[in-house]
N, CA, C and O atoms as CSV, one atom per row, in Angstrom:
chain,resi,resn,atom,element,x,y,z
A,1,MET,N,N,50.644,32.612,132.001
A,1,MET,CA,C,50.028,32.574,133.314
A,1,MET,C,C,49.417,31.201,133.586
A,1,MET,O,O,48.941,30.956,134.695
A,2,GLY,N,N,49.417,30.308,132.609
A,2,GLY,CA,C,48.940,28.952,132.842
A,2,GLY,C,C,47.453,28.741,132.645
A,2,GLY,O,O,46.951,27.649,132.914
A,3,PHE,N,N,46.731,29.757,132.183
A,3,PHE,CA,C,45.298,29.619,131.962
A,3,PHE,C,C,45.037,28.768,130.723
A,3,PHE,O,O,45.786,28.848,129.749
A,4,SER,N,N,43.992,27.964,130.750
A,4,SER,CA,C,43.541,27.278,129.547
A,4,SER,C,C,42.852,28.295,128.650
A,4,SER,O,O,42.196,29.217,129.134
A,5,VAL,N,N,43.004,28.124,127.338
A,5,VAL,CA,C,42.452,29.082,126.389
A,5,VAL,C,C,41.532,28.352,125.414
A,5,VAL,O,O,41.901,27.329,124.838
A,6,LYS,N,N,40.326,28.898,125.242
A,6,LYS,CA,C,39.340,28.357,124.305
A,6,LYS,C,C,39.087,29.395,123.223
A,6,LYS,O,O,38.951,30.584,123.508
A,7,LEU,N,N,39.025,28.931,121.969
A,7,LEU,CA,C,38.671,29.793,120.857
A,7,LEU,C,C,37.244,29.492,120.446
A,7,LEU,O,O,36.910,28.339,120.174
A,8,ASP,N,N,36.396,30.509,120.397
A,8,ASP,CA,C,35.040,30.402,119.844
A,8,ASP,C,C,35.068,31.103,118.500
A,8,ASP,O,O,35.504,32.250,118.408
A,9,THR,N,N,34.605,30.420,117.446
A,9,THR,CA,C,34.695,30.982,116.108
A,9,THR,C,C,33.491,30.609,115.264
A,9,THR,O,O,32.805,29.624,115.537
A,10,ASN,N,N,33.241,31.413,114.232
A,10,ASN,CA,C,32.223,31.055,113.244
A,10,ASN,C,C,32.878,30.442,112.010
A,10,ASN,O,O,32.188,30.060,111.064
A,11,GLY,N,N,34.204,30.347,112.018
A,11,GLY,CA,C,34.928,29.690,110.939
A,11,GLY,C,C,35.195,30.541,109.724
A,11,GLY,O,O,35.690,30.029,108.720
A,12,SER,N,N,34.889,31.812,109.775
A,12,SER,CA,C,35.028,32.672,108.593
A,12,SER,C,C,36.474,33.071,108.300
A,12,SER,O,O,36.759,33.588,107.220
A,13,ARG,N,N,37.388,32.842,109.238
A,13,ARG,CA,C,38.794,33.228,109.043
A,13,ARG,C,C,39.718,32.030,109.242
A,13,ARG,O,O,40.413,31.954,110.256
A,14,PRO,N,N,39.739,31.084,108.284
A,14,PRO,CA,C,40.599,29.912,108.440
A,14,PRO,C,C,42.086,30.269,108.542
A,14,PRO,O,O,42.857,29.518,109.139
A,15,ASP,N,N,42.493,31.395,107.973
A,15,ASP,CA,C,43.885,31.821,108.081
A,15,ASP,C,C,44.274,32.090,109.532
A,15,ASP,O,O,45.368,31.726,109.964
A,16,ILE,N,N,43.392,32.715,110.269
A,16,ILE,CA,C,43.645,32.990,111.688
A,16,ILE,C,C,43.617,31.694,112.494
A,16,ILE,O,O,44.457,31.484,113.369
A,17,ILE,N,N,42.653,30.832,112.201
A,17,ILE,CA,C,42.561,29.548,112.902
A,17,ILE,C,C,43.837,28.741,112.677
A,17,ILE,O,O,44.383,28.170,113.621
A,18,ARG,N,N,44.316,28.692,111.432
A,18,ARG,CA,C,45.546,27.959,111.122
A,18,ARG,C,C,46.710,28.493,111.946
A,18,ARG,O,O,47.470,27.715,112.524
A,19,ASN,N,N,46.851,29.794,112.003
A,19,ASN,CA,C,47.930,30.422,112.750
A,19,ASN,C,C,47.857,30.072,114.242
A,19,ASN,O,O,48.870,29.754,114.864
A,20,ILE,N,N,46.674,30.133,114.790
A,20,ILE,CA,C,46.476,29.828,116.211
A,20,ILE,C,C,46.810,28.370,116.506
A,20,ILE,O,O,47.441,28.065,117.518
A,21,ILE,N,N,46.381,27.466,115.614
A,21,ILE,CA,C,46.676,26.040,115.802
A,21,ILE,C,C,48.182,25.796,115.690
A,21,ILE,O,O,48.768,25.117,116.533
A,22,GLN,N,N,48.803,26.347,114.655
A,22,GLN,CA,C,50.240,26.128,114.434
A,22,GLN,C,C,51.090,26.640,115.593
A,22,GLN,O,O,52.133,26.065,115.907
A,23,LYS,N,N,50.647,27.713,116.221
A,23,LYS,CA,C,51.409,28.292,117.332
A,23,LYS,C,C,51.014,27.702,118.686
A,23,LYS,O,O,51.515,28.131,119.726
A,24,ASN,N,N,50.107,26.709,118.670
A,24,ASN,CA,C,49.660,26.061,119.918
A,24,ASN,C,C,49.152,27.070,120.942
A,24,ASN,O,O,49.515,27.011,122.116
A,25,LEU,N,N,48.313,27.993,120.489
A,25,LEU,CA,C,47.837,29.057,121.366
A,25,LEU,C,C,46.533,28.731,122.082
A,25,LEU,O,O,46.119,29.472,122.973
A,26,VAL,N,N,45.873,27.622,121.701
A,26,VAL,CA,C,44.591,27.287,122.318
A,26,VAL,C,C,44.574,25.846,122.804
A,26,VAL,O,O,45.295,24.981,122.307
A,27,ASP,N,N,43.719,25.626,123.799
A,27,ASP,CA,C,43.540,24.287,124.359
A,27,ASP,C,C,42.243,23.642,123.873
A,27,ASP,O,O,42.049,22.438,124.033
A,28,PHE,N,N,41.356,24.443,123.278
A,28,PHE,CA,C,40.052,23.939,122.831
A,28,PHE,C,C,39.496,24.907,121.797
A,28,PHE,O,O,39.677,26.120,121.910
A,29,ILE,N,N,38.809,24.359,120.776
A,29,ILE,CA,C,38.161,25.191,119.760
A,29,ILE,C,C,36.690,24.816,119.683
A,29,ILE,O,O,36.351,23.635,119.602
A,30,ALA,N,N,35.820,25.813,119.707
A,30,ALA,CA,C,34.382,25.621,119.507
A,30,ALA,C,C,33.980,26.439,118.286
A,30,ALA,O,O,34.246,27.638,118.212
A,31,MET,N,N,33.333,25.773,117.327
A,31,MET,CA,C,32.910,26.466,116.112
A,31,MET,C,C,31.419,26.329,115.922
A,31,MET,O,O,30.857,25.239,116.026
A,32,ASP,N,N,30.783,27.459,115.639
A,32,ASP,CA,C,29.346,27.473,115.347
A,32,ASP,C,C,29.122,27.122,113.886
A,32,ASP,O,O,29.729,27.722,112.999
A,33,ILE,N,N,28.259,26.159,113.637
A,33,ILE,CA,C,27.812,25.813,112.291
A,33,ILE,C,C,26.395,26.354,112.183
A,33,ILE,O,O,25.501,25.915,112.907
A,34,LYS,N,N,26.191,27.295,111.291
A,34,LYS,CA,C,24.912,28.017,111.229
A,34,LYS,C,C,23.780,27.221,110.605
A,34,LYS,O,O,22.627,27.391,111.001
A,35,ASP,N,N,24.077,26.345,109.629
A,35,ASP,CA,C,23.016,25.585,108.950
A,35,ASP,C,C,23.674,24.562,108.036
A,35,ASP,O,O,24.900,24.464,107.992
A,36,SER,N,N,22.871,23.807,107.311
A,36,SER,CA,C,23.401,22.875,106.317
A,36,SER,C,C,24.009,23.700,105.178
A,36,SER,O,O,23.643,24.861,104.995
A,37,PRO,N,N,24.937,23.109,104.411
A,37,PRO,CA,C,25.543,23.874,103.316
A,37,PRO,C,C,24.521,24.486,102.353
A,37,PRO,O,O,24.723,25.597,101.864
A,38,VAL,N,N,23.455,23.788,102.087
A,38,VAL,CA,C,22.436,24.280,101.151
A,38,VAL,C,C,21.742,25.538,101.685
A,38,VAL,O,O,21.374,26.416,100.905
A,39,LYS,N,N,21.563,25.630,102.984
A,39,LYS,CA,C,20.819,26.746,103.579
A,39,LYS,C,C,21.712,27.803,104.244
A,39,LYS,O,O,21.213,28.789,104.787
A,40,TYR,N,N,23.029,27.593,104.199
A,40,TYR,CA,C,23.943,28.469,104.929
A,40,TYR,C,C,23.802,29.936,104.525
A,40,TYR,O,O,23.740,30.813,105.386
A,41,GLN,N,N,23.752,30.204,103.223
A,41,GLN,CA,C,23.672,31.589,102.755
A,41,GLN,C,C,22.390,32.280,103.221
A,41,GLN,O,O,22.416,33.450,103.604
A,42,LYS,N,N,21.282,31.564,103.190
A,42,LYS,CA,C,20.018,32.151,103.640
A,42,LYS,C,C,20.081,32.464,105.133
A,42,LYS,O,O,19.661,33.535,105.571
A,43,THR,N,N,20.604,31.529,105.900
A,43,THR,CA,C,20.672,31.708,107.349
A,43,THR,C,C,21.585,32.862,107.734
A,43,THR,O,O,21.300,33.599,108.678
A,44,THR,N,N,22.687,33.017,106.998
A,44,THR,CA,C,23.647,34.073,107.334
A,44,THR,C,C,23.398,35.366,106.570
A,44,THR,O,O,24.173,36.315,106.687
A,45,GLY,N,N,22.341,35.410,105.803
A,45,GLY,CA,C,22.044,36.610,105.024
A,45,GLY,C,C,22.977,36.785,103.841
A,45,GLY,O,O,23.183,37.902,103.365
A,46,GLY,N,N,23.547,35.672,103.360
A,46,GLY,CA,C,24.424,35.712,102.195
A,46,GLY,C,C,25.807,36.258,102.479
A,46,GLY,O,O,26.538,36.621,101.557
A,47,LYS,N,N,26.172,36.316,103.753
A,47,LYS,CA,C,27.445,36.931,104.127
A,47,LYS,C,C,28.548,35.920,104.422
A,47,LYS,O,O,29.645,36.315,104.815
A,48,ALA,N,N,28.288,34.644,104.244
A,48,ALA,CA,C,29.276,33.621,104.587
A,48,ALA,C,C,29.908,33.038,103.330
A,48,ALA,O,O,29.225,32.759,102.345
A,49,ASP,N,N,31.229,32.858,103.382
A,49,ASP,CA,C,31.957,32.188,102.313
A,49,ASP,C,C,32.030,30.714,102.695
A,49,ASP,O,O,32.837,30.324,103.539
A,50,LEU,N,N,31.199,29.912,102.080
A,50,LEU,CA,C,31.067,28.503,102.458
A,50,LEU,C,C,32.375,27.738,102.293
A,50,LEU,O,O,32.643,26.819,103.067
A,51,GLU,N,N,33.188,28.087,101.316
A,51,GLU,CA,C,34.475,27.397,101.132
A,51,GLU,C,C,35.408,27.671,102.308
A,51,GLU,O,O,36.151,26.785,102.731
A,52,ARG,N,N,35.374,28.876,102.830
A,52,ARG,CA,C,36.199,29.199,104.003
A,52,ARG,C,C,35.690,28.470,105.241
A,52,ARG,O,O,36.478,28.025,106.075
A,53,ILE,N,N,34.376,28.351,105.356
A,53,ILE,CA,C,33.781,27.617,106.479
A,53,ILE,C,C,34.214,26.154,106.420
A,53,ILE,O,O,34.632,25.585,107.429
A,54,LYS,N,N,34.113,25.548,105.238
A,54,LYS,CA,C,34.513,24.142,105.067
A,54,LYS,C,C,35.997,23.950,105.382
A,54,LYS,O,O,36.375,22.972,106.026
A,55,LEU,N,N,36.829,24.876,104.931
A,55,LEU,CA,C,38.258,24.796,105.213
A,55,LEU,C,C,38.516,24.849,106.717
A,55,LEU,O,O,39.353,24.107,107.231
A,56,SER,N,N,37.809,25.708,107.412
A,56,SER,CA,C,37.959,25.800,108.871
A,56,SER,C,C,37.561,24.496,109.546
A,56,SER,O,O,38.253,24.024,110.448
A,57,VAL,N,N,36.447,23.913,109.111
A,57,VAL,CA,C,35.993,22.638,109.691
A,57,VAL,C,C,37.060,21.564,109.499
A,57,VAL,O,O,37.422,20.869,110.448
A,58,GLU,N,N,37.562,21.429,108.274
A,58,GLU,CA,C,38.580,20.411,107.992
A,58,GLU,C,C,39.849,20.643,108.806
A,58,GLU,O,O,40.425,19.703,109.354
A,59,MET,N,N,40.276,21.891,108.880
A,59,MET,CA,C,41.486,22.227,109.611
A,59,MET,C,C,41.346,21.898,111.099
A,59,MET,O,O,42.254,21.328,111.704
A,60,ILE,N,N,40.222,22.255,111.668
A,60,ILE,CA,C,39.982,21.988,113.086
A,60,ILE,C,C,39.936,20.479,113.332
A,60,ILE,O,O,40.546,19.979,114.277
A,61,MET,N,N,39.207,19.757,112.473
A,61,MET,CA,C,39.085,18.314,112.662
A,61,MET,C,C,40.430,17.594,112.512
A,61,MET,O,O,40.654,16.567,113.154
A,62,ASN,N,N,41.310,18.115,111.683
A,62,ASN,CA,C,42.606,17.483,111.453
A,62,ASN,C,C,43.693,17.950,112.409
A,62,ASN,O,O,44.822,17.461,112.360
A,63,SER,N,N,43.357,18.885,113.271
A,63,SER,CA,C,44.333,19.355,114.254
A,63,SER,C,C,44.318,18.394,115.453
A,63,SER,O,O,43.480,17.498,115.547
A,64,LYS,N,N,45.247,18.609,116.334
A,64,LYS,CA,C,45.287,17.802,117.565
A,64,LYS,C,C,44.623,18.523,118.728
A,64,LYS,O,O,44.693,18.074,119.871
A,65,VAL,N,N,43.979,19.644,118.426
A,65,VAL,CA,C,43.308,20.433,119.452
A,65,VAL,C,C,41.901,19.857,119.664
A,65,VAL,O,O,41.170,19.664,118.693
A,66,PRO,N,N,41.511,19.582,120.908
A,66,PRO,CA,C,40.125,19.153,121.147
A,66,PRO,C,C,39.151,20.221,120.649
A,66,PRO,O,O,39.433,21.417,120.724
A,67,TYR,N,N,38.000,19.773,120.139
A,67,TYR,CA,C,37.058,20.714,119.530
A,67,TYR,C,C,35.619,20.236,119.683
A,67,TYR,O,O,35.349,19.089,120.040
A,68,GLU,N,N,34.706,21.166,119.396
A,68,GLU,CA,C,33.291,20.838,119.257
A,68,GLU,C,C,32.701,21.735,118.179
A,68,GLU,O,O,33.116,22.882,118.010
A,69,PHE,N,N,31.729,21.196,117.454
A,69,PHE,CA,C,30.949,21.973,116.515
A,69,PHE,C,C,29.551,22.053,117.097
A,69,PHE,O,O,29.036,21.071,117.631
A,70,ARG,N,N,28.948,23.209,116.995
A,70,ARG,CA,C,27.631,23.388,117.604
A,70,ARG,C,C,26.759,24.238,116.705
A,70,ARG,O,O,27.239,24.942,115.816
A,71,THR,N,N,25.464,24.154,116.960
A,71,THR,CA,C,24.511,24.969,116.222
A,71,THR,C,C,23.351,25.296,117.143
A,71,THR,O,O,23.111,24.602,118.131
A,72,THR,N,N,22.640,26.352,116.814
A,72,THR,CA,C,21.441,26.720,117.550
A,72,THR,C,C,20.245,26.272,116.732
A,72,THR,O,O,20.133,26.604,115.552
A,73,TRP,N,N,19.379,25.540,117.338
A,73,TRP,CA,C,18.184,25.063,116.644
A,73,TRP,C,C,17.043,26.013,116.924
A,73,TRP,O,O,16.793,26.383,118.071
A,74,CYS,N,N,16.354,26.404,115.868
A,74,CYS,CA,C,15.203,27.284,115.984
A,74,CYS,C,C,14.092,26.699,115.121
A,74,CYS,O,O,14.316,26.367,113.957
A,75,ARG,N,N,12.921,26.575,115.676
A,75,ARG,CA,C,11.811,25.926,114.986
A,75,ARG,C,C,11.486,26.563,113.636
A,75,ARG,O,O,11.306,25.843,112.654
A,76,ASN,N,N,11.408,27.869,113.560
A,76,ASN,CA,C,11.006,28.537,112.327
A,76,ASN,C,C,11.743,29.881,112.225
A,76,ASN,O,O,11.137,30.927,112.456
A,77,PRO,N,N,13.045,29.868,111.882
A,77,PRO,CA,C,13.825,31.104,111.968
A,77,PRO,C,C,13.453,32.194,110.967
A,77,PRO,O,O,13.757,33.363,111.202
A,78,HIS,N,N,12.796,31.841,109.845
A,78,HIS,CA,C,12.528,32.844,108.820
A,78,HIS,C,C,11.035,33.080,108.584
A,78,HIS,O,O,10.634,33.643,107.565
A,79,GLY,N,N,10.244,32.648,109.523
A,79,GLY,CA,C,8.800,32.792,109.338
A,79,GLY,C,C,8.164,33.469,110.534
A,79,GLY,O,O,8.780,34.299,111.202
A,80,LYS,N,N,6.936,33.105,110.787
A,80,LYS,CA,C,6.194,33.681,111.907
A,80,LYS,C,C,6.806,33.295,113.234
A,80,LYS,O,O,7.437,32.246,113.367
A,81,ARG,N,N,6.613,34.147,114.200
A,81,ARG,CA,C,7.055,33.826,115.562
A,81,ARG,C,C,6.104,32.798,116.142
A,81,ARG,O,O,4.934,32.750,115.762
A,82,PHE,N,N,6.596,31.973,117.061
A,82,PHE,CA,C,5.698,30.979,117.660
A,82,PHE,C,C,4.833,31.610,118.711
A,82,PHE,O,O,4.013,30.928,119.327
């Protein structure tokens, strides 16, 4: 139908991202980066496979698809409310 397609991802499924890139199914990729590698597990509650996240980042950066990486900044995410 000619619509532009954007993929929003947390990077947890690099196999799916690879498939989408190889098939030229998207015009733009946006990936959320939850925290620095050292703090990623704490921020995600220990549910993230950091190696898969890194693979997704590398794959996206090495593709020819325009992309952005983004994060949400929070002053004190694991402590008292402001």
